[in-house]
N, CA, C, O and the ligand as a Tripos MOL2 file, in Angstrom:
@<TRIPOS>MOLECULE
protein
  313   311    79     0     0
PROTEIN
NO_CHARGES

@<TRIPOS>ATOM
      1 N          73.3420   59.2860   69.8120 N.3       1 MET1
      2 CA         74.6540   58.6860   69.5830 C.3       1 MET1
      3 C          75.7390   59.7110   69.9350 C.2       1 MET1
      4 O          75.6450   60.8830   69.5720 O.2       1 MET1
      5 N          76.7600   59.2470   70.6440 N.am      2 ALA2
      6 CA         77.8510   60.1350   71.0410 C.3       2 ALA2
      7 C          78.5430   60.7050   69.7990 C.2       2 ALA2
      8 O          78.6410   60.0480   68.7620 O.2       2 ALA2
      9 N          79.0120   61.9330   69.9350 N.am      3 GLN3
     10 CA         79.6720   62.5860   68.8100 C.3       3 GLN3
     11 C          81.0510   63.0720   69.2180 C.2       3 GLN3
     12 O          81.3380   63.2310   70.4050 O.2       3 GLN3
     13 N          81.8960   63.3040   68.2370 N.am      4 TYR4
     14 CA         83.1940   63.9220   68.4790 C.3       4 TYR4
     15 C          83.6160   64.6460   67.2040 C.2       4 TYR4
     16 O          83.0990   64.3650   66.1230 O.2       4 TYR4
     17 N          84.5430   65.5640   67.3350 N.am      5 LYS5
     18 CA         85.0510   66.2870   66.1740 C.3       5 LYS5
     19 C          86.4830   65.8790   65.8490 C.2       5 LYS5
     20 O          86.8370   65.6600   64.6910 O.2       5 LYS5
     21 N          87.3030   65.7820   66.9030 N.am      6 TYR6
     22 CA         88.7260   65.5330   66.6740 C.3       6 TYR6
     23 C          89.0910   64.0930   67.0220 C.2       6 TYR6
     24 O          89.4670   63.7960   68.1560 O.2       6 TYR6
     25 N          88.9770   63.2120   66.0470 N.am      7 GLY7
     26 CA         89.1870   61.7870   66.2580 C.3       7 GLY7
     27 C          90.5930   61.4200   66.6870 C.2       7 GLY7
     28 O          90.8100   60.3380   67.2330 O.2       7 GLY7
     29 N          91.5500   62.3010   66.4490 N.am      8 GLN8
     30 CA         92.9290   61.9880   66.8480 C.3       8 GLN8
     31 C          93.0940   61.9470   68.3610 C.2       8 GLN8
     32 O          94.1180   61.4800   68.8610 O.2       8 GLN8
     33 N          92.0960   62.4310   69.0920 N.am      9 HIS9
     34 CA         92.1530   62.4090   70.5550 C.3       9 HIS9
     35 C          91.4030   61.2150   71.1430 C.2       9 HIS9
     36 O          91.2620   61.1130   72.3610 O.2       9 HIS9
     37 N          90.9250   60.3200   70.2960 N.am     10 LEU10
     38 CA         90.2370   59.1110   70.7430 C.3      10 LEU10
     39 C          90.9750   57.8970   70.1930 C.2      10 LEU10
     40 O          91.5710   57.9610   69.1170 O.2      10 LEU10
     41 N          90.9340   56.7910   70.9320 N.am     11 SER11
     42 CA         91.5260   55.5540   70.4230 C.3      11 SER11
     43 C          90.5840   54.3920   70.7030 C.2      11 SER11
     44 O          89.8840   54.3810   71.7150 O.2      11 SER11
     45 N          90.5700   53.4180   69.8030 N.am     12 GLN12
     46 CA         89.7300   52.2450   69.9240 C.3      12 GLN12
     47 C          90.3500   51.2950   70.9440 C.2      12 GLN12
     48 O          91.5730   51.1850   71.0280 O.2      12 GLN12
     49 N          89.5060   50.6050   71.7240 N.am     13 SER13
     50 CA         89.9840   49.6760   72.7340 C.3      13 SER13
     51 C          89.1160   48.4330   72.7640 C.2      13 SER13
     52 O          87.9100   48.5120   72.5330 O.2      13 SER13
     53 N          89.7210   47.2820   73.0490 N.am     14 ASP14
     54 CA         88.9740   46.0330   73.1780 C.3      14 ASP14
     55 C          88.8020   45.6400   74.6400 C.2      14 ASP14
     56 O          88.4940   44.4840   74.9310 O.2      14 ASP14
     57 N          88.9950   46.5730   75.5630 N.am     15 SER15
     58 CA         88.8650   46.2750   76.9900 C.3      15 SER15
     59 C          87.4850   45.7100   77.3150 C.2      15 SER15
     60 O          86.4770   46.1440   76.7580 O.2      15 SER15
     61 N          87.4550   44.7430   78.2180 N.am     16 THR16
     62 CA         86.1810   44.1580   78.6450 C.3      16 THR16
     63 C          85.3530   45.1460   79.4600 C.2      16 THR16
     64 O          84.1750   44.9010   79.7190 O.2      16 THR16
     65 N          85.9610   46.2630   79.8660 N.am     17 ALA17
     66 CA         85.2260   47.2870   80.6090 C.3      17 ALA17
     67 C          84.0460   47.8170   79.7900 C.2      17 ALA17
     68 O          83.0830   48.3410   80.3500 O.2      17 ALA17
     69 N          84.1250   47.6790   78.4740 N.am     18 TYR18
     70 CA         83.0500   48.1710   77.6010 C.3      18 TYR18
     71 C          81.9150   47.1540   77.4450 C.2      18 TYR18
     72 O          80.8720   47.4690   76.8720 O.2      18 TYR18
     73 N          82.1200   45.9430   77.9510 N.am     19 ASP19
     74 CA         81.1420   44.8640   77.7540 C.3      19 ASP19
     75 C          80.1390   44.7510   78.8980 C.2      19 ASP19
     76 O          79.0430   44.2200   78.7160 O.2      19 ASP19
     77 N          80.5080   45.2430   80.0630 N.am     20 THR20
     78 CA         79.6770   45.0470   81.2490 C.3      20 THR20
     79 C          78.5070   46.0250   81.2660 C.2      20 THR20
     80 O          78.6710   47.2190   81.0140 O.2      20 THR20
     81 N          77.3220   45.4920   81.5700 N.am     21 LYS21
     82 CA         76.1330   46.3450   81.7420 C.3      21 LYS21
     83 C          75.9290   46.5460   83.2410 C.2      21 LYS21
     84 O          75.8380   45.5800   83.9990 O.2      21 LYS21
     85 N          75.8580   47.8200   83.6630 N.am     22 HIS22
     86 CA         75.7650   48.1560   85.0770 C.3      22 HIS22
     87 C          74.3310   48.5230   85.4460 C.2      22 HIS22
     88 O          73.6450   49.2410   84.7190 O.2      22 HIS22
     89 N          73.9010   48.0090   86.5930 N.am     23 ALA23
     90 CA         72.5420   48.2570   87.0660 C.3      23 ALA23
     91 C          72.3670   49.7240   87.4450 C.2      23 ALA23
     92 O          73.3190   50.3580   87.8990 O.2      23 ALA23
     93 N          71.1650   50.2730   87.2670 N.am     24 PRO24
     94 CA         70.8850   51.6440   87.6900 C.3      24 PRO24
     95 C          71.1540   51.8080   89.1810 C.2      24 PRO24
     96 O          70.8860   50.8940   89.9610 O.2      24 PRO24
     97 N          71.6730   52.9420   89.5790 N.am     25 GLY25
     98 CA         71.8830   53.2210   90.9850 C.3      25 GLY25
     99 C          73.1510   52.6200   91.5680 C.2      25 GLY25
    100 O          73.3600   52.6940   92.7790 O.2      25 GLY25
    101 N          74.0030   52.0260   90.7360 N.am     26 THR26
    102 CA         75.2780   51.4940   91.2150 C.3      26 THR26
    103 C          76.3960   52.4750   90.8630 C.2      26 THR26
    104 O          76.2020   53.3860   90.0580 O.2      26 THR26
    105 N          77.5650   52.2810   91.4720 N.am     27 ALA27
    106 CA         78.6890   53.1850   91.2530 C.3      27 ALA27
    107 C          79.3230   52.9340   89.8830 C.2      27 ALA27
    108 O          79.5210   51.7860   89.4850 O.2      27 ALA27
    109 N          79.6370   54.0070   89.1710 N.am     28 ALA28
    110 CA         80.3170   53.8950   87.8820 C.3      28 ALA28
    111 C          81.7740   53.4860   88.1300 C.2      28 ALA28
    112 O          82.4950   54.2000   88.8260 O.2      28 ALA28
    113 N          82.2180   52.3570   87.5770 N.am     29 PRO29
    114 CA         83.5840   51.8960   87.8310 C.3      29 PRO29
    115 C          84.6380   52.7230   87.0890 C.2      29 PRO29
    116 O          85.8130   52.6930   87.4570 O.2      29 PRO29
    117 N          84.2440   53.4460   86.0710 N.am     30 ASN30
    118 CA         85.1610   54.2840   85.2980 C.3      30 ASN30
    119 C          84.4970   55.6180   84.9940 C.2      30 ASN30
    120 O          83.2720   55.7030   84.9100 O.2      30 ASN30
    121 N          85.3010   56.6510   84.8300 N.am     31 ALA31
    122 CA         84.7860   57.9500   84.3830 C.3      31 ALA31
    123 C          84.5410   57.8970   82.8840 C.2      31 ALA31
    124 O          85.2680   57.2220   82.1560 O.2      31 ALA31
    125 N          83.5250   58.6040   82.4250 N.am     32 GLY32
    126 CA         83.3200   58.6740   80.9890 C.3      32 GLY32
    127 C          81.8680   58.8110   80.6030 C.2      32 GLY32
    128 O          81.0370   59.2680   81.3880 O.2      32 GLY32
    129 N          81.5780   58.4090   79.3820 N.am     33 VAL33
    130 CA         80.2270   58.4530   78.8340 C.3      33 VAL33
    131 C          79.6540   57.0380   78.9020 C.2      33 VAL33
    132 O          80.2860   56.0800   78.4570 O.2      33 VAL33
    133 N          78.4650   56.9220   79.4580 N.am     34 TYR34
    134 CA         77.7610   55.6450   79.5330 C.3      34 TYR34
    135 C          76.5120   55.7290   78.6770 C.2      34 TYR34
    136 O          75.8840   56.7810   78.5650 O.2      34 TYR34
    137 N          76.1600   54.5930   78.0720 N.am     35 ARG35
    138 CA         74.9970   54.4980   77.1880 C.3      35 ARG35
    139 C          74.0220   53.4840   77.7780 C.2      35 ARG35
    140 O          74.4320   52.4150   78.2280 O.2      35 ARG35
    141 N          72.7450   53.8160   77.7770 N.am     36 CYS36
    142 CA         71.7260   52.8660   78.2270 C.3      36 CYS36
    143 C          71.5390   51.8170   77.1290 C.2      36 CYS36
    144 O          71.1830   52.1400   75.9960 O.2      36 CYS36
    145 N          71.7870   50.5490   77.4940 N.am     37 ALA37
    146 CA         71.6650   49.4680   76.5080 C.3      37 ALA37
    147 C          70.2140   49.2680   76.0780 C.2      37 ALA37
    148 O          69.9510   48.6670   75.0370 O.2      37 ALA37
    149 N          69.2790   49.7670   76.8740 N.am     38 GLY38
    150 CA         67.8650   49.5850   76.5610 C.3      38 GLY38
    151 C          67.3350   50.5530   75.5230 C.2      38 GLY38
    152 O          66.4480   50.2080   74.7420 O.2      38 GLY38
    153 N          67.8850   51.7920   75.5090 N.am     39 CYS39
    154 CA         67.2930   52.8090   74.6240 C.3      39 CYS39
    155 C          68.3140   53.7140   73.9410 C.2      39 CYS39
    156 O          67.9510   54.4750   73.0450 O.2      39 CYS39
    157 N          69.5890   53.6460   74.3450 N.am     40 GLY40
    158 CA         70.5950   54.4730   73.6930 C.3      40 GLY40
    159 C          70.8080   55.8310   74.3400 C.2      40 GLY40
    160 O          71.6330   56.6110   73.8650 O.2      40 GLY40
    161 N          70.0840   56.1350   75.4150 N.am     41 ASP41
    162 CA         70.3050   57.3940   76.1380 C.3      41 ASP41
    163 C          71.7450   57.4180   76.6630 C.2      41 ASP41
    164 O          72.2970   56.3720   77.0040 O.2      41 ASP41
    165 N          72.3350   58.5740   76.7260 N.am     42 GLU42
    166 CA         73.7380   58.6960   77.1440 C.3      42 GLU42
    167 C          73.8830   59.6930   78.2920 C.2      42 GLU42
    168 O          73.1400   60.6690   78.3930 O.2      42 GLU42
    169 N          74.8700   59.4140   79.1590 N.am     43 ILE43
    170 CA         75.1940   60.3160   80.2620 C.3      43 ILE43
    171 C          76.7100   60.4020   80.3880 C.2      43 ILE43
    172 O          77.4260   59.5090   79.9360 O.2      43 ILE43
    173 N          77.1960   61.4750   81.0010 N.am     44 GLY44
    174 CA         78.5870   61.5890   81.3930 C.3      44 GLY44
    175 C          78.6590   61.5050   82.9070 C.2      44 GLY44
    176 O          77.8070   62.0670   83.5940 O.2      44 GLY44
    177 N          79.6790   60.8000   83.4530 N.am     45 ILE45
    178 CA         79.7360   60.6000   84.8960 C.3      45 ILE45
    179 C          81.1850   60.4320   85.3540 C.2      45 ILE45
    180 O          82.0350   59.9300   84.6180 O.2      45 ILE45
    181 N          81.4400   60.8650   86.5860 N.am     46 ALA46
    182 CA         82.7650   60.6900   87.1910 C.3      46 ALA46
    183 C          82.8700   59.2980   87.8110 C.2      46 ALA46
    184 O          81.8630   58.6920   88.1760 O.2      46 ALA46
    185 N          84.0870   58.8070   87.9230 N.am     47 LYS47
    186 CA         84.3400   57.5010   88.5300 C.3      47 LYS47
    187 C          83.8190   57.4890   89.9630 C.2      47 LYS47
    188 O          84.0780   58.4150   90.7320 O.2      47 LYS47
    189 N          83.0800   56.4340   90.3170 N.am     48 GLY48
    190 CA         82.5730   56.2690   91.6770 C.3      48 GLY48
    191 C          81.2510   56.9630   91.9400 C.2      48 GLY48
    192 O          80.6160   56.7160   92.9650 O.2      48 GLY48
    193 N          80.8260   57.8320   91.0270 N.am     49 HIS49
    194 CA         79.5240   58.4710   91.2070 C.3      49 HIS49
    195 C          78.4260   57.4700   90.8410 C.2      49 HIS49
    196 O          78.6600   56.4940   90.1280 O.2      49 HIS49
    197 N          77.2240   57.7420   91.3500 N.am     50 THR50
    198 CA         76.1280   56.7880   91.1960 C.3      50 THR50
    199 C          75.4590   56.9370   89.8290 C.2      50 THR50
    200 O          75.0220   58.0220   89.4460 O.2      50 THR50
    201 N          75.3920   55.8140   89.1010 N.am     51 LEU51
    202 CA         74.7040   55.8140   87.8080 C.3      51 LEU51
    203 C          73.2160   56.1070   88.0340 C.2      51 LEU51
    204 O          72.6550   55.7010   89.0520 O.2      51 LEU51
    205 N          72.5730   56.8080   87.0920 N.am     52 PRO52
    206 CA         71.1690   57.1920   87.2720 C.3      52 PRO52
    207 C          70.2640   55.9870   87.5550 C.2      52 PRO52
    208 O          70.5080   54.8950   87.0420 O.2      52 PRO52
    209 N          69.2240   56.1820   88.3670 N.am     53 PRO53
    210 CA         68.3310   55.0920   88.7600 C.3      53 PRO53
    211 C          67.3950   54.6590   87.6380 C.2      53 PRO53
    212 O          67.3540   55.2640   86.5670 O.2      53 PRO53
    213 N          66.6520   53.6040   87.9130 N.am     54 GLN54
    214 CA         65.7110   53.0240   86.9240 C.3      54 GLN54
    215 C          64.7190   54.0710   86.4150 C.2      54 GLN54
    216 O          64.3000   54.0110   85.2590 O.2      54 GLN54
    217 N          64.3380   55.0360   87.2710 N.am     55 ASN55
    218 CA         63.3400   56.0320   86.8600 C.3      55 ASN55
    219 C          63.9780   57.2720   86.2180 C.2      55 ASN55
    220 O          63.3140   58.2970   86.0620 O.2      55 ASN55
    221 N          65.2490   57.1850   85.8510 N.am     56 HIS56
    222 CA         65.9430   58.3040   85.2080 C.3      56 HIS56
    223 C          65.2670   58.7070   83.9060 C.2      56 HIS56
    224 O          65.1210   59.8920   83.6070 O.2      56 HIS56
    225 N          64.8620   57.7120   83.1450 N.am     57 HIS57
    226 CA         64.1350   57.9660   81.9010 C.3      57 HIS57
    227 C          63.2130   56.7720   81.6450 C.2      57 HIS57
    228 O          63.4180   55.6920   82.1990 O.2      57 HIS57
    229 N          62.2060   56.9720   80.8120 N.am     58 GLN58
    230 CA         61.1950   55.9390   80.5820 C.3      58 GLN58
    231 C          61.4930   55.1780   79.2960 C.2      58 GLN58
    232 O          61.9310   55.7470   78.2960 O.2      58 GLN58
    233 N          61.2430   53.8840   79.3550 N.am     59 HIS59
    234 CA         61.3630   53.0410   78.1690 C.3      59 HIS59
    235 C          59.9720   52.6480   77.6760 C.2      59 HIS59
    236 O          59.0280   52.5440   78.4600 O.2      59 HIS59
    237 N          59.8630   52.4330   76.3760 N.am     60 THR60
    238 CA         58.6470   51.8890   75.7940 C.3      60 THR60
    239 C          59.0510   50.6690   74.9670 C.2      60 THR60
    240 O          59.7180   50.8370   73.9470 O.2      60 THR60
    241 N          58.6780   49.4520   75.3610 N.am     61 PRO61
    242 CA         57.8240   49.1400   76.5100 C.3      61 PRO61
    243 C          58.5880   49.2990   77.8300 C.2      61 PRO61
    244 O          59.8190   49.2920   77.8600 O.2      61 PRO61
    245 N          57.8380   49.4390   78.8950 N.am     62 THR62
    246 CA         58.4320   49.6790   80.2100 C.3      62 THR62
    247 C          59.1450   48.4500   80.7580 C.2      62 THR62
    248 O          59.8570   48.5480   81.7570 O.2      62 THR62
    249 N          58.9660   47.2780   80.1140 N.am     63 THR63
    250 CA         59.6410   46.0630   80.5690 C.3      63 THR63
    251 C          61.1250   46.0740   80.2190 C.2      63 THR63
    252 O          61.8920   45.2870   80.7750 O.2      63 THR63
    253 N          61.5450   46.9540   79.3040 N.am     64 VAL64
    254 CA         62.9620   47.0670   78.9490 C.3      64 VAL64
    255 C          63.6780   47.8130   80.0790 C.2      64 VAL64
    256 O          63.3400   48.9520   80.3980 O.2      64 VAL64
    257 N          64.6690   47.1510   80.6740 N.am     65 LYS65
    258 CA         65.3620   47.7120   81.8330 C.3      65 LYS65
    259 C          66.4300   48.7390   81.4200 C.2      65 LYS65
    260 O          66.9970   48.6650   80.3300 O.2      65 LYS65
    261 N          66.6840   49.6890   82.3170 N.am     66 VAL66
    262 CA         67.8240   50.5930   82.1640 C.3      66 VAL66
    263 C          69.0860   49.8080   82.5140 C.2      66 VAL66
    264 O          69.1370   49.1770   83.5700 O.2      66 VAL66
    265 N          70.0940   49.8310   81.6640 N.am     67 ALA67
    266 CA         71.3670   49.1390   81.9070 C.3      67 ALA67
    267 C          72.4750   50.0030   81.3190 C.2      67 ALA67
    268 O          72.5240   50.2220   80.1090 O.2      67 ALA67
    269 N          73.3610   50.4900   82.1750 N.am     68 TRP68
    270 CA         74.4060   51.4150   81.7270 C.3      68 TRP68
    271 C          75.6560   50.6700   81.2810 C.2      68 TRP68
    272 O          76.1580   49.7930   81.9840 O.2      68 TRP68
    273 N          76.1470   51.0320   80.1080 N.am     69 GLN69
    274 CA         77.3120   50.3820   79.5140 C.3      69 GLN69
    275 C          78.3030   51.4720   79.0910 C.2      69 GLN69
    276 O          77.9330   52.4500   78.4410 O.2      69 GLN69
    277 N          79.5700   51.2790   79.4760 N.am     70 LEU70
    278 CA         80.6040   52.2620   79.1580 C.3      70 LEU70
    279 C          80.7440   52.4290   77.6530 C.2      70 LEU70
    280 O          80.9090   51.4500   76.9250 O.2      70 LEU70
    281 N          80.6790   53.6620   77.1930 N.am     71 LEU71
    282 CA         80.7880   53.9580   75.7580 C.3      71 LEU71
    283 C          82.1230   54.6270   75.4400 C.2      71 LEU71
    284 O          82.7970   54.2540   74.4800 O.2      71 LEU71
    285 N          82.5030   55.6190   76.2520 N.am     72 VAL72
    286 CA         83.7790   56.3260   76.0790 C.3      72 VAL72
    287 C          84.4320   56.4550   77.4530 C.2      72 VAL72
    288 O          83.8380   57.0040   78.3810 O.2      72 VAL72
    289 N          85.6390   55.9530   77.5730 N.am     73 TYR73
    290 CA         86.3700   56.0130   78.8330 C.3      73 TYR73
    291 C          87.1920   57.2990   78.8910 C.2      73 TYR73
    292 O          87.9950   57.5630   77.9960 O.2      73 TYR73
    293 N          86.9940   58.1010   79.9430 N.am     74 ALA74
    294 CA         87.7670   59.3370   80.1270 C.3      74 ALA74
    295 C          89.0550   58.9810   80.8770 C.2      74 ALA74
    296 O          89.0250   58.6950   82.0740 O.2      74 ALA74
    297 N          90.1660   58.9990   80.1750 N.am     75 GLN75
    298 CA         91.4360   58.5400   80.7170 C.3      75 GLN75
    299 C          92.2020   59.6980   81.3390 C.2      75 GLN75
    300 O          92.5950   60.6380   80.6480 O.2      75 GLN75
    301 N          92.4130   59.6200   82.6710 N.am     76 GLN76
    302 CA         93.1710   60.6580   83.3890 C.3      76 GLN76
    303 C          94.6520   60.3650   83.3400 C.2      76 GLN76
    304 O          95.0730   59.2090   83.3380 O.2      76 GLN76
    305 N          95.4420   61.4330   83.3000 N.am     77 LYS77
    306 CA         96.8930   61.2630   83.3990 C.3      77 LYS77
    307 C          97.2270   60.8470   84.8110 C.2      77 LYS77
    308 O          96.5700   61.2730   85.7600 O.2      77 LYS77
    309 N          98.2430   60.0210   84.9580 N.am     78 LYS78
    310 CA         98.5990   59.5160   86.2820 C.3      78 LYS78
    311 C          99.4480   60.5260   87.0390 C.2      78 LYS78
    312 O          99.8420   60.2710   88.1770 O.2      78 LYS78
    313 ZN         67.2800   53.7000   78.5280 Zn       79 ZN79
@<TRIPOS>BOND
     1     1     2 1
     2     2     3 1
     3     3     4 2
     4     3     5 am
     5     5     6 1
     6     6     7 1
     7     7     8 2
     8     7     9 am
     9     9    10 1
    10    10    11 1
    11    11    12 2
    12    11    13 am
    13    13    14 1
    14    14    15 1
    15    15    16 2
    16    15    17 am
    17    17    18 1
    18    18    19 1
    19    19    20 2
    20    19    21 am
    21    21    22 1
    22    22    23 1
    23    23    24 2
    24    23    25 am
    25    25    26 1
    26    26    27 1
    27    27    28 2
    28    27    29 am
    29    29    30 1
    30    30    31 1
    31    31    32 2
    32    31    33 am
    33    33    34 1
    34    34    35 1
    35    35    36 2
    36    35    37 am
    37    37    38 1
    38    38    39 1
    39    39    40 2
    40    39    41 am
    41    41    42 1
    42    42    43 1
    43    43    44 2
    44    43    45 am
    45    45    46 1
    46    46    47 1
    47    47    48 2
    48    47    49 am
    49    49    50 1
    50    50    51 1
    51    51    52 2
    52    51    53 am
    53    53    54 1
    54    54    55 1
    55    55    56 2
    56    55    57 am
    57    57    58 1
    58    58    59 1
    59    59    60 2
    60    59    61 am
    61    61    62 1
    62    62    63 1
    63    63    64 2
    64    63    65 am
    65    65    66 1
    66    66    67 1
    67    67    68 2
    68    67    69 am
    69    69    70 1
    70    70    71 1
    71    71    72 2
    72    71    73 am
    73    73    74 1
    74    74    75 1
    75    75    76 2
    76    75    77 am
    77    77    78 1
    78    78    79 1
    79    79    80 2
    80    79    81 am
    81    81    82 1
    82    82    83 1
    83    83    84 2
    84    83    85 am
    85    85    86 1
    86    86    87 1
    87    87    88 2
    88    87    89 am
    89    89    90 1
    90    90    91 1
    91    91    92 2
    92    91    93 am
    93    93    94 1
    94    94    95 1
    95    95    96 2
    96    95    97 am
    97    97    98 1
    98    98    99 1
    99    99   100 2
   100    99   101 am
   101   101   102 1
   102   102   103 1
   103   103   104 2
   104   103   105 am
   105   105   106 1
   106   106   107 1
   107   107   108 2
   108   107   109 am
   109   109   110 1
   110   110   111 1
   111   111   112 2
   112   111   113 am
   113   113   114 1
   114   114   115 1
   115   115   116 2
   116   115   117 am
   117   117   118 1
   118   118   119 1
   119   119   120 2
   120   119   121 am
   121   121   122 1
   122   122   123 1
   123   123   124 2
   124   123   125 am
   125   125   126 1
   126   126   127 1
   127   127   128 2
   128   127   129 am
   129   129   130 1
   130   130   131 1
   131   131   132 2
   132   131   133 am
   133   133   134 1
   134   134   135 1
   135   135   136 2
   136   135   137 am
   137   137   138 1
   138   138   139 1
   139   139   140 2
   140   139   141 am
   141   141   142 1
   142   142   143 1
   143   143   144 2
   144   143   145 am
   145   145   146 1
   146   146   147 1
   147   147   148 2
   148   147   149 am
   149   149   150 1
   150   150   151 1
   151   151   152 2
   152   151   153 am
   153   153   154 1
   154   154   155 1
   155   155   156 2
   156   155   157 am
   157   157   158 1
   158   158   159 1
   159   159   160 2
   160   159   161 am
   161   161   162 1
   162   162   163 1
   163   163   164 2
   164   163   165 am
   165   165   166 1
   166   166   167 1
   167   167   168 2
   168   167   169 am
   169   169   170 1
   170   170   171 1
   171   171   172 2
   172   171   173 am
   173   173   174 1
   174   174   175 1
   175   175   176 2
   176   175   177 am
   177   177   178 1
   178   178   179 1
   179   179   180 2
   180   179   181 am
   181   181   182 1
   182   182   183 1
   183   183   184 2
   184   183   185 am
   185   185   186 1
   186   186   187 1
   187   187   188 2
   188   187   189 am
   189   189   190 1
   190   190   191 1
   191   191   192 2
   192   191   193 am
   193   193   194 1
   194   194   195 1
   195   195   196 2
   196   195   197 am
   197   197   198 1
   198   198   199 1
   199   199   200 2
   200   199   201 am
   201   201   202 1
   202   202   203 1
   203   203   204 2
   204   203   205 am
   205   205   206 1
   206   206   207 1
   207   207   208 2
   208   207   209 am
   209   209   210 1
   210   210   211 1
   211   211   212 2
   212   211   213 am
   213   213   214 1
   214   214   215 1
   215   215   216 2
   216   215   217 am
   217   217   218 1
   218   218   219 1
   219   219   220 2
   220   219   221 am
   221   221   222 1
   222   222   223 1
   223   223   224 2
   224   223   225 am
   225   225   226 1
   226   226   227 1
   227   227   228 2
   228   227   229 am
   229   229   230 1
   230   230   231 1
   231   231   232 2
   232   231   233 am
   233   233   234 1
   234   234   235 1
   235   235   236 2
   236   235   237 am
   237   237   238 1
   238   238   239 1
   239   239   240 2
   240   239   241 am
   241   241   242 1
   242   242   243 1
   243   243   244 2
   244   243   245 am
   245   245   246 1
   246   246   247 1
   247   247   248 2
   248   247   249 am
   249   249   250 1
   250   250   251 1
   251   251   252 2
   252   251   253 am
   253   253   254 1
   254   254   255 1
   255   255   256 2
   256   255   257 am
   257   257   258 1
   258   258   259 1
   259   259   260 2
   260   259   261 am
   261   261   262 1
   262   262   263 1
   263   263   264 2
   264   263   265 am
   265   265   266 1
   266   266   267 1
   267   267   268 2
   268   267   269 am
   269   269   270 1
   270   270   271 1
   271   271   272 2
   272   271   273 am
   273   273   274 1
   274   274   275 1
   275   275   276 2
   276   275   277 am
   277   277   278 1
   278   278   279 1
   279   279   280 2
   280   279   281 am
   281   281   282 1
   282   282   283 1
   283   283   284 2
   284   283   285 am
   285   285   286 1
   286   286   287 1
   287   287   288 2
   288   287   289 am
   289   289   290 1
   290   290   291 1
   291   291   292 2
   292   291   293 am
   293   293   294 1
   294   294   295 1
   295   295   296 2
   296   295   297 am
   297   297   298 1
   298   298   299 1
   299   299   300 2
   300   299   301 am
   301   301   302 1
   302   302   303 1
   303   303   304 2
   304   303   305 am
   305   305   306 1
   306   306   307 1
   307   307   308 2
   308   307   309 am
   309   309   310 1
   310   310   311 1
   311   311   312 2
@<TRIPOS>SUBSTRUCTURE
     1 MET1         2 RESIDUE 1 A MET
     2 ALA2         6 RESIDUE 1 A ALA
     3 GLN3        10 RESIDUE 1 A GLN
     4 TYR4        14 RESIDUE 1 A TYR
     5 LYS5        18 RESIDUE 1 A LYS
     6 TYR6        22 RESIDUE 1 A TYR
     7 GLY7        26 RESIDUE 1 A GLY
     8 GLN8        30 RESIDUE 1 A GLN
     9 HIS9        34 RESIDUE 1 A HIS
    10 LEU10       38 RESIDUE 1 A LEU
    11 SER11       42 RESIDUE 1 A SER
    12 GLN12       46 RESIDUE 1 A GLN
    13 SER13       50 RESIDUE 1 A SER
    14 ASP14       54 RESIDUE 1 A ASP
    15 SER15       58 RESIDUE 1 A SER
    16 THR16       62 RESIDUE 1 A THR
    17 ALA17       66 RESIDUE 1 A ALA
    18 TYR18       70 RESIDUE 1 A TYR
    19 ASP19       74 RESIDUE 1 A ASP
    20 THR20       78 RESIDUE 1 A THR
    21 LYS21       82 RESIDUE 1 A LYS
    22 HIS22       86 RESIDUE 1 A HIS
    23 ALA23       90 RESIDUE 1 A ALA
    24 PRO24       94 RESIDUE 1 A PRO
    25 GLY25       98 RESIDUE 1 A GLY
    26 THR26      102 RESIDUE 1 A THR
    27 ALA27      106 RESIDUE 1 A ALA
    28 ALA28      110 RESIDUE 1 A ALA
    29 PRO29      114 RESIDUE 1 A PRO
    30 ASN30      118 RESIDUE 1 A ASN
    31 ALA31      122 RESIDUE 1 A ALA
    32 GLY32      126 RESIDUE 1 A GLY
    33 VAL33      130 RESIDUE 1 A VAL
    34 TYR34      134 RESIDUE 1 A TYR
    35 ARG35      138 RESIDUE 1 A ARG
    36 CYS36      142 RESIDUE 1 A CYS
    37 ALA37      146 RESIDUE 1 A ALA
    38 GLY38      150 RESIDUE 1 A GLY
    39 CYS39      154 RESIDUE 1 A CYS
    40 GLY40      158 RESIDUE 1 A GLY
    41 ASP41      162 RESIDUE 1 A ASP
    42 GLU42      166 RESIDUE 1 A GLU
    43 ILE43      170 RESIDUE 1 A ILE
    44 GLY44      174 RESIDUE 1 A GLY
    45 ILE45      178 RESIDUE 1 A ILE
    46 ALA46      182 RESIDUE 1 A ALA
    47 LYS47      186 RESIDUE 1 A LYS
    48 GLY48      190 RESIDUE 1 A GLY
    49 HIS49      194 RESIDUE 1 A HIS
    50 THR50      198 RESIDUE 1 A THR
    51 LEU51      202 RESIDUE 1 A LEU
    52 PRO52      206 RESIDUE 1 A PRO
    53 PRO53      210 RESIDUE 1 A PRO
    54 GLN54      214 RESIDUE 1 A GLN
    55 ASN55      218 RESIDUE 1 A ASN
    56 HIS56      222 RESIDUE 1 A HIS
    57 HIS57      226 RESIDUE 1 A HIS
    58 GLN58      230 RESIDUE 1 A GLN
    59 HIS59      234 RESIDUE 1 A HIS
    60 THR60      238 RESIDUE 1 A THR
    61 PRO61      242 RESIDUE 1 A PRO
    62 THR62      246 RESIDUE 1 A THR
    63 THR63      250 RESIDUE 1 A THR
    64 VAL64      254 RESIDUE 1 A VAL
    65 LYS65      258 RESIDUE 1 A LYS
    66 VAL66      262 RESIDUE 1 A VAL
    67 ALA67      266 RESIDUE 1 A ALA
    68 TRP68      270 RESIDUE 1 A TRP
    69 GLN69      274 RESIDUE 1 A GLN
    70 LEU70      278 RESIDUE 1 A LEU
    71 LEU71      282 RESIDUE 1 A LEU
    72 VAL72      286 RESIDUE 1 A VAL
    73 TYR73      290 RESIDUE 1 A TYR
    74 ALA74      294 RESIDUE 1 A ALA
    75 GLN75      298 RESIDUE 1 A GLN
    76 GLN76      302 RESIDUE 1 A GLN
    77 LYS77      306 RESIDUE 1 A LYS
    78 LYS78      310 RESIDUE 1 A LYS
    79 ZN79       313 GROUP 0 **** ****
């Protein structure tokens, strides 16, 4: 589970960007921390970089697919 110390630097959001599950090996639409909906594994990634492939980590049972879901959005200043 993702952790933080200084909560004043985070804010809650209802954006639909947090609802979409992204297939392994596709481009991350936002920078930030992504969580595998299948097992809870977490990664950090830059916007446009390729999300880890299906063989990034193993699930038990193996029928559970890797699906990356945005957990924390890294917001850049404009
Ligand atoms: Zn997983």
